[in-house]
Backbone bond lengths (Angstrom), bond angles and torsions (degrees), N, CA, C in turn:
res aa  C-N    CA-C-N  psi(-1)  N-CA   C-N-CA  omega(-1)  CA-C   N-CA-C  phi
1 X - - - 1.386 - - 1.537 110.22 -
2 X 1.314 115.67 -38.20 1.479 120.16 178.35 1.470 109.17 -63.95
3 X 1.323 116.05 -35.68 1.515 117.17 -178.86 1.526 112.41 -70.17
4 X 1.388 113.81 -34.00 1.428 117.41 179.97 1.592 110.62 -68.71
5 X 1.369 113.21 -37.93 1.492 113.80 177.08 1.492 111.19 -67.83
6 X 1.340 115.44 -39.23 1.459 118.72 178.29 1.522 111.87 -59.87
7 X 1.332 118.34 -44.44 1.443 124.17 -178.86 1.540 108.51 -63.71
8 X 1.313 116.32 -44.79 1.526 119.72 179.16 1.513 109.92 -64.15
9 X 1.226 124.31 -41.70 1.495 127.50 177.36 1.489 109.69 -62.87
10 X 1.396 114.77 -46.30 1.453 122.53 -177.10 1.563 106.69 -61.52
11 X 1.388 118.38 -48.79 1.454 120.88 179.12 1.544 112.06 -63.00
12 X 1.269 118.53 -34.18 1.413 123.06 -179.00 1.574 109.98 -64.67
13 X 1.318 116.00 -44.96 1.501 120.50 -176.78 1.529 111.84 -86.74
14 X 1.255 118.39 -18.60 1.511 119.28 -175.47 1.517 110.23 -89.39
15 X 1.254 120.59 -23.78 1.424 119.21 -176.67 1.523 109.97 -91.09
16 X 1.288 118.82 142.20 1.425 123.89 177.59 1.509 108.71 -83.90
17 X 1.279 116.73 146.06 1.530 120.85 178.02 1.500 107.13 -73.32
18 X 1.342 113.70 137.05 1.436 118.55 174.88 1.563 103.82 -90.55
19 X 1.318 112.19 127.98 1.493 117.66 -179.46 1.551 108.19 -137.65
20 X 1.261 111.88 151.83 1.480 121.29 -179.44 1.549 106.37 -96.88
21 X 1.405 117.16 47.10 1.424 118.80 178.50 1.535 112.86 -65.44
22 X 1.238 120.39 150.35 1.474 124.56 172.46 1.475 109.99 -82.25
23 X 1.359 120.07 123.06 1.435 122.16 176.02 1.514 105.33 -129.86
24 X 1.368 116.66 174.19 1.413 121.92 -177.19 1.486 107.23 -135.91
25 X 1.346 115.58 155.58 1.478 119.85 174.41 1.545 100.96 -79.98
26 X 1.333 115.46 132.03 1.429 119.22 -177.19 1.509 112.78 -72.48
27 X 1.355 119.98 -167.15 1.465 120.19 -166.12 1.522 111.04 -83.15
28 X 1.351 117.19 48.27 1.458 120.69 171.86 1.587 103.06 -98.21
29 X 1.238 119.18 151.65 1.465 121.39 -174.05 1.565 108.15 -63.74
30 X 1.268 119.52 -58.37 1.517 124.84 179.83 1.440 112.60 -136.93
31 X 1.306 117.67 147.70 1.421 123.76 178.22 1.535 110.00 -129.16
32 X 1.288 118.17 139.24 1.418 124.67 -176.97 1.538 111.84 -78.83
33 X 1.307 117.78 125.72 1.405 123.27 170.14 1.573 108.61 -94.82
34 X 1.286 118.89 120.99 1.420 122.25 -167.12 1.573 109.75 -116.70
35 X 1.310 114.15 163.26 1.470 119.59 -178.48 1.520 112.42 -76.65
36 X 1.326 116.25 -20.16 1.535 121.87 177.41 1.478 110.94 -155.40
37 X 1.347 115.93 176.11 1.479 118.56 -176.32 1.498 107.54 -80.20
38 X 1.298 119.59 112.04 1.436 121.78 177.17 1.496 109.22 154.33
39 X 1.279 119.03 148.91 1.515 123.37 172.69 1.488 114.35 -69.54
40 X 1.359 113.97 -20.43 1.466 116.91 -178.49 1.550 110.86 -84.05
41 X 1.330 117.93 -4.79 1.468 121.20 -176.67 1.524 111.68 -82.84
42 X 1.331 121.56 152.75 1.384 126.46 -170.31 1.559 108.24 -69.56
43 X 1.369 118.39 140.18 1.468 124.29 178.88 1.544 107.16 -84.04
44 X 1.374 113.43 121.32 1.501 120.01 178.18 1.511 109.96 -79.57
45 X 1.345 111.79 -48.36 1.471 117.42 -170.55 1.500 106.78 -158.78
46 X 1.346 114.86 156.08 1.458 122.86 172.30 1.507 105.58 -96.69
47 X 1.359 113.69 130.29 1.554 119.30 179.19 1.536 107.71 -105.27
48 X 1.248 117.67 133.83 1.504 124.18 -179.73 1.542 108.01 -79.25
49 X 1.296 115.77 153.73 1.421 121.57 169.73 1.525 113.07 -54.82
50 X 1.320 117.02 140.66 1.446 120.82 174.85 1.539 111.34 91.73
51 X 1.366 117.83 -5.70 1.437 122.37 178.81 1.519 109.47 -66.09
52 X 1.282 116.70 130.75 1.502 121.54 177.03 1.470 108.35 -83.66
53 X 1.346 117.01 135.95 1.451 125.34 -179.49 1.483 111.39 -133.57
54 X 1.341 118.85 154.84 1.408 125.45 172.75 1.501 109.07 -106.04
55 X 1.333 117.10 129.26 1.517 120.96 -176.19 1.524 104.82 -84.87
56 X 1.335 115.14 127.95 1.478 120.58 178.27 1.532 108.24 -103.98
57 X 1.335 117.44 -36.65 1.502 118.50 179.82 1.521 105.93 -151.46
58 X 1.351 115.02 140.40 1.481 122.51 177.93 1.544 108.73 -112.49
59 X 1.344 112.56 129.95 1.481 115.90 171.42 1.550 105.29 -123.51
60 X 1.311 113.04 -175.97 1.464 113.96 -177.34 1.480 117.88 -56.69
61 X 1.371 117.17 -54.23 1.427 120.50 179.07 1.462 116.89 -113.86
62 X 1.343 116.70 -6.43 1.436 123.23 177.59 1.454 114.26 -125.43
63 X 1.338 119.56 150.67 1.479 123.47 174.88 1.480 111.40 -131.37
64 X 1.311 118.03 136.45 1.511 120.01 175.10 1.481 105.88 -86.25
65 X 1.295 115.54 132.33 1.498 123.18 -175.04 1.492 112.24 -128.57
66 X 1.254 115.63 159.68 1.488 121.57 174.85 1.485 106.15 -124.66
67 X 1.329 114.36 130.07 1.514 123.70 -179.51 1.553 104.69 -81.66
68 X 1.352 117.39 162.47 1.515 124.11 177.24 1.498 110.18 -56.22
69 X 1.369 117.95 -30.44 1.470 120.14 -179.03 1.512 114.08 -81.17
70 X 1.381 115.36 1.57 1.507 121.92 177.69 1.529 113.60 93.45
71 X 1.259 117.72 -5.95 1.549 119.38 -179.40 1.536 108.09 -74.10
72 X 1.392 115.24 136.88 1.464 122.83 175.69 1.450 108.25 -102.67
73 X 1.384 112.51 156.61 1.429 120.13 174.70 1.545 111.85 179.75
74 X 1.335 116.36 -179.30 1.435 120.58 -176.90 1.516 109.56 -115.95
75 X 1.342 115.77 140.20 1.450 123.06 176.08 1.531 107.58 -136.42
76 X 1.388 114.61 154.23 1.476 118.46 179.16 1.526 109.63 -65.67
77 X 1.270 116.33 133.06 1.467 121.93 -174.94 1.501 112.88 -62.88
78 X 1.304 115.89 -30.18 1.501 119.67 -176.47 1.548 110.19 -67.55
79 X 1.311 119.72 -12.03 1.388 120.11 176.45 1.569 114.85 -94.17
80 X 1.315 113.79 -0.10 1.452 119.06 -176.27 1.605 105.78 -99.65
81 X 1.303 111.67 150.64 1.426 117.85 179.40 1.567 107.86 -154.28
82 X 1.322 118.86 146.76 1.410 123.33 176.76 1.530 111.03 -80.31
83 X 1.318 114.93 -18.35 1.504 122.30 179.59 1.544 106.58 -79.21
84 X 1.345 112.17 141.02 1.494 116.80 171.72 1.568 104.96 -69.18
85 X 1.346 111.09 137.75 1.481 115.61 179.96 1.549 110.17 -65.17
86 X 1.389 111.65 155.43 1.461 116.65 179.42 1.469 113.94 -60.65
87 X 1.359 115.95 -35.68 1.487 118.89 179.98 1.557 111.42 -62.83
88 X 1.281 112.19 -40.65 1.460 117.74 174.24 1.575 114.34 -59.66
89 X 1.424 111.05 -51.38 1.473 116.83 -179.11 1.579 107.22 -59.28
90 X 1.361 115.28 -44.01 1.455 117.68 177.74 1.513 113.86 -53.71
91 X 1.345 114.32 -47.86 1.459 119.79 177.56 1.496 113.53 -57.70
92 X 1.404 117.55 -44.10 1.421 122.88 176.61 1.536 109.39 -60.92
93 X 1.283 119.75 -46.66 1.442 124.38 -179.30 1.585 111.12 -63.82
94 X 1.307 115.74 -40.73 1.454 119.17 177.78 1.516 109.87 -64.27
95 X 1.287 118.42 -41.84 1.445 122.81 178.91 1.527 107.72 -60.62
96 X 1.357 116.43 -49.60 1.524 118.34 179.44 1.492 110.34 -59.01
97 X 1.330 117.15 -40.38 1.460 123.17 -178.55 1.534 108.96 -59.31
98 X 1.362 113.72 -47.84 1.543 116.22 179.70 1.506 109.36 -62.90
99 X 1.337 118.60 -39.23 1.459 121.94 179.98 1.549 108.56 -61.42
100 X 1.306 116.68 -45.54 1.430 120.28 -176.91 1.530 110.56 -66.12
101 X 1.350 114.35 -41.98 1.473 118.36 175.12 1.481 113.00 -57.47
102 X 1.306 117.41 -37.97 1.477 120.02 -176.91 1.551 107.40 -73.46
103 X 1.323 111.21 -37.92 1.574 117.17 177.74 1.526 110.95 -64.85
104 X 1.360 116.05 -37.23 1.415 119.86 -178.70 1.492 110.89 -71.32
105 X 1.408 115.76 -35.85 1.453 117.72 175.32 1.538 109.89 -64.50
106 X 1.325 115.72 -42.41 1.517 116.53 178.77 1.471 111.27 -61.32
107 X 1.318 117.46 -49.14 1.443 121.10 177.99 1.522 110.02 -57.59
108 X 1.283 119.48 -42.67 1.483 121.09 -177.61 1.564 107.91 -62.34
109 X 1.383 116.16 -41.08 1.467 118.33 178.27 1.498 113.49 -62.96
110 X 1.359 111.61 -39.02 1.522 117.43 178.12 1.515 109.42 -65.99
111 X 1.370 117.62 -39.44 1.458 121.83 179.16 1.528 107.22 -65.61
112 X 1.285 121.01 -47.03 1.487 122.92 -178.37 1.566 105.84 -58.44
113 X 1.296 121.32 -45.97 1.424 125.16 178.83 1.531 112.31 -56.13
114 X 1.351 112.64 -50.33 1.456 120.15 -178.00 1.600 109.72 -64.01
115 X 1.381 115.42 -39.80 1.421 119.04 -178.47 1.599 110.49 -66.04
116 X 1.318 114.06 -38.56 1.484 116.85 175.29 1.550 112.31 -66.05
117 X 1.340 114.81 -40.78 1.448 119.20 178.09 1.606 110.38 -64.13
118 X 1.334 115.23 -38.41 1.509 125.29 179.98 1.542 104.25 -61.39
119 X 1.345 116.12 -51.65 1.473 117.43 -176.81 1.476 113.25 -61.69
120 X 1.397 115.51 -40.16 1.426 119.80 179.30 1.444 109.55 -63.96
121 X 1.378 119.22 -39.06 1.515 121.87 178.75 1.493 112.83 -64.73
122 X 1.370 115.01 -40.43 1.494 117.99 179.25 1.501 109.89 -67.58
123 X 1.337 120.69 -33.67 1.495 122.20 176.72 1.506 106.46 -67.56
124 X 1.341 119.65 -45.40 1.478 124.37 177.34 1.509 110.70 -57.30
125 X 1.348 119.88 -45.58 1.417 122.34 177.42 1.512 112.14 -58.25
126 X 1.337 115.73 -43.70 1.464 121.25 -179.81 1.509 109.40 -63.12
127 X 1.308 117.89 -41.49 1.393 121.46 176.53 1.519 114.29 -59.27
128 X 1.352 113.12 -45.80 1.437 119.85 -179.12 1.555 111.67 -68.56
129 X 1.318 116.03 -30.90 1.520 119.69 176.51 1.536 108.50 -68.28
130 X 1.355 114.81 -40.66 1.525 115.99 177.21 1.523 109.05 -65.20
131 X 1.246 120.04 -42.54 1.487 122.53 178.80 1.514 107.19 -63.40
132 X 1.209 123.66 -45.43 1.438 127.67 178.71 1.606 110.80 -57.58
133 X 1.302 116.98 -42.69 1.458 122.34 178.67 1.547 106.88 -65.16
134 X 1.301 116.93 -43.83 1.485 119.75 -177.85 1.538 110.33 -64.15
135 X 1.371 114.76 -42.25 1.472 120.36 178.08 1.482 110.42 -62.77
136 X 1.328 117.89 -41.97 1.504 121.55 178.03 1.500 110.55 -60.62
137 X 1.334 113.93 -42.30 1.534 116.32 -178.65 1.516 108.30 -66.08
138 X 1.353 115.70 -43.37 1.410 117.35 -177.79 1.563 111.47 -66.15
139 X 1.311 114.63 -39.05 1.493 117.54 173.50 1.443 113.59 -58.19
140 X 1.377 117.85 -47.69 1.443 121.90 -177.98 1.573 109.70 -63.62
141 X 1.366 116.39 -37.20 1.465 120.23 177.58 1.488 110.82 -65.03
142 X 1.381 118.33 -44.60 1.417 122.77 177.04 1.552 113.72 -62.60
143 X 1.299 113.66 -37.07 1.464 119.46 -179.54 1.540 108.76 -68.23
144 X 1.340 118.69 -43.39 1.394 122.67 177.46 1.531 111.95 -63.15
145 X 1.361 116.30 -42.15 1.433 121.05 177.54 1.561 113.02 -63.17
146 X 1.335 113.16 -40.98 1.514 117.90 177.33 1.522 108.66 -65.95
147 X 1.265 120.79 -41.44 1.528 122.53 177.77 1.452 108.27 -62.05
148 X 1.341 122.60 -42.41 1.389 124.27 -178.01 1.616 108.27 -70.18
149 X 1.310 121.73 -33.19 1.397 125.01 176.36 1.591 110.40 -66.70
150 X 1.319 112.83 -44.23 1.447 117.98 178.42 1.576 111.71 -63.67
151 X 1.310 112.92 -40.24 1.484 117.30 177.01 1.501 111.53 -63.42
152 X 1.331 116.17 -42.23 1.529 117.41 -178.83 1.512 109.35 -69.00
153 X 1.352 115.56 -39.30 1.485 117.05 178.07 1.541 109.80 -61.38
154 X 1.355 114.05 -46.22 1.477 118.66 -176.30 1.500 110.31 -61.51
155 X 1.344 115.66 -44.19 1.472 120.66 178.09 1.468 110.66 -64.37
156 X 1.324 118.79 -37.99 1.543 120.65 -179.59 1.522 107.23 -66.34
157 X 1.351 116.79 -43.11 1.505 116.95 179.92 1.523 110.59 -64.22
158 X 1.283 115.80 -40.80 1.551 118.55 178.35 1.531 108.73 -58.63
159 X 1.348 115.40 -52.26 1.464 117.72 -179.66 1.539 114.08 -61.82
160 X 1.318 115.55 -36.57 1.433 120.83 176.43 1.485 110.72 -62.60
161 X 1.349 115.12 -38.95 1.547 119.87 178.61 1.519 109.17 -67.29
162 X 1.303 118.24 -43.20 1.491 119.50 177.97 1.498 109.05 -62.95
163 X 1.298 117.10 -44.04 1.519 118.94 179.93 1.488 110.48 -62.15
164 X 1.293 118.70 -45.67 1.492 120.60 178.48 1.484 111.91 -62.83
165 X 1.338 116.34 -43.08 1.421 121.11 175.99 1.569 113.13 -59.92
166 X 1.269 117.64 -41.69 1.435 121.52 -179.15 1.510 109.67 -68.92
167 X 1.312 117.01 -44.37 1.478 118.28 -179.48 1.495 110.69 -64.82
168 X 1.317 119.13 -42.22 1.389 121.06 -175.85 1.577 112.54 -74.51
169 X 1.259 111.53 -23.33 1.453 118.51 -178.26 1.581 110.63 -78.24
170 X 1.249 116.33 -27.18 1.479 121.22 177.33 1.491 110.50 -69.01
171 X 1.206 119.71 -42.00 1.511 124.44 -178.95 1.466 111.00 -71.65
172 X 1.169 121.68 -25.35 1.474 123.06 -177.66 1.497 110.66 -81.23
173 X 1.245 115.04 154.03 1.456 119.29 174.80 1.441 107.01 -85.55
174 X 1.400 107.93 159.29 1.417 113.77 177.30 1.513 111.67 -89.43
175 X 1.170 116.51 148.31 1.459 118.40 -176.04 1.564 108.18 -76.49
176 X 1.253 115.44 154.77 1.443 117.95 -174.89 1.504 110.25 -74.11
177 X 1.235 119.42 -17.05 1.453 118.25 -179.25 1.548 110.12 -74.50
178 X 1.164 113.90 -28.32 1.487 115.33 178.83 1.494 111.22 -84.05
179 X 1.247 121.64 -25.24 1.387 123.21 -175.06 1.473 112.06 -93.65
């Protein structure tokens, strides 16, 4: 029984866990995908740097991998890395850079449109300010003219009253108290 437990524990710690971890071909130009572990095995396909692979089995020098299209094969483990290759990161950054440049161009066009609209609105405000000043001047002139008309009408009524009083006073007799 002790031997059975010892064998089970030894098997548990001696085998490597099989995982479907994502790994990448490192920054080598091309890597051979082979039918078996060994340089003497037939080359199935050449895999480019940056290709994502699923690890099916890990051995000392060789790893069995699965390509995204489902094809299985063996590659030298030294070409595998968990880090994304620099060429892949460069491609991602270049794509982001292109997107940001396009976005910057769009924002610049929007800014130019808003700047033109802003200038147009400032010109319109200046025009309205000038119109307001002219209207104020016209209003003040009309107010002055109206005040002058009212003054003339008031003076005319006052003079007319004096004239009517004078004319009616001549025809009337004077009271005896005054004479």
